[in-house]
N, C-alpha and C positions, 0 to 999 in steps of 0.2 A: 465277912468275905475278908479275904487275906490277900495280898499282893505280895509277891515275890520278886525283890530287884536284885538283879545280877549286873554286875559291872565287870566289863572285860578290858584288860589292859594288855598291851605288848608285854612279853616276857623280859626277866632280866638278862643281862649278856651271858652267853657262853663263859667257861671259867678255863683258866691253864691251857690256852692255846700255846702250842710248841711243835717244832720240828723233830721229828722222831726218825727220819731216815732222809740221808741226803745224797745227791749223786750229781753228776754234772748236767743233766737233762731233765732231774724231776727232784721234787722236795715232798715227802708225804708229812702231812699235819696231823695232829690229833687234839682233841680238846673234851672237856667235860660239860655234861648239859647244865643250863642255869638252874639256880637255887630256887626260882620262882618263874612259872608258867604264866602268870598273869589271868589267872583264871579260866582259861581255855587250854585246852591239849596242845601242846608243840606239834606244828603240821612240818618242820623241817627246818633246815640251815642254811644259810646264804653265804658261799665263800667268796672272797674277792682276793686279788693279789696287785701288787703294785711293784714296777720295776724301779729300782732308786734312782734311776736316771730320768724318770717320768714323774709328774706333779700329781696323776689322778689315779685312782685304784680303778682296775677294771674287773669285770664279773667272771668268776670262772665256773661256777656249778651251783646249782639247789641239789641238795641231798634230802632224804627223808629223816624223819624225829629219832630214830634209832642208829642213824649213822653217825659215829663220832671220830672219823678219820677220814682224809681225802688226800689223794695223790695228784699234786699239781705236776703235769708235765708239760713239754715243750719249752723247757726253760732252756737259758741260754749259759754256758758254761763261765764262770767268773764273773757273771753278774749278781748283784744283790738284791734279794726280794723281801717285801714285807708283806704280810699276809692278815687279814681279818675275817671273822666269821660272825654272822649274825644269827641269832634264833628267831624264829616266826611262829605265830599263831594266829587266831581268826582276827584279832586286832590289829597285828601289824609286826615290824620287825623291831627288835630289841636294839641296845646301843650295840657297837662290835665289840669285841673281845679282838685286842691286836698283840702282835708280839711285842715283846720289850726291845727288841734291835732287829735289824735284817739278817738274813741267812743267805749266804752264798751258795749259789749251785756251783758243784766241783766234786770231783771224783773223791769217794769217801776215804781213799787212803792216800797218803802223799809221803814221800820219801825225801829225808834230808841226810846229806852225806857231810861229814867234815874230817878234813884230812888235818894231820898234824905230823911233822918231821922232824927227827933228830938226827944225828949223825950215823946212828946205828940201827934206828928203825924208823917204821912209819905205822902210825897207828889210825886206823878209820874206824871212825864211829858212825854207825847208822842210827837214825832214830825212824821209826816207823809210826807216822800219825793217823788217827781215827778220827773223825767227826762225830760226836755224839750231842743230839740237841742242838746243832749248829756250832757247837762248841769243839776246838781243837784239842785233843789231849795224846798225850805219849802212850802209845801200846806198848813198845818194846824198844830197848836199847841195845845195841850189840857193839861189841868194841872188837877188832881183830888187829892183831899186830904181827908185823913181819920183819924180821931182821934181814938186814943188809949187809953183805961182807964185803969190804973193799979190799 
């Protein structure tokens, strides 16, 4: 007679949580599945958010095990948010995978205009910024020059 013993454990944490789309009222998150399912198939993920003005995380959603993205909506423009994701199986929840730093809900493109003046001309530099993964980067820089005759 043989006895087979199976041990189940919670899965390891999801990996590589990041913001992939940012707007003034939503942030879309993406992550990768955990390295270890704990000996039981994943049943889903639990997503939580924290407004940086508050101390506690709040529940956002449960998604199925094949879903690796989530669009967090009803955010307030200008507020910073932290997110975390747990993997779940029959044994329970993993430790969370968290963002390295908060993401600010804001329009995906910002405009910065710089004026420089000399006696004969005005130079206007326009920088168009884009948010990628919560990071601001310059998309384009345009310089215009207008001569002023006195």
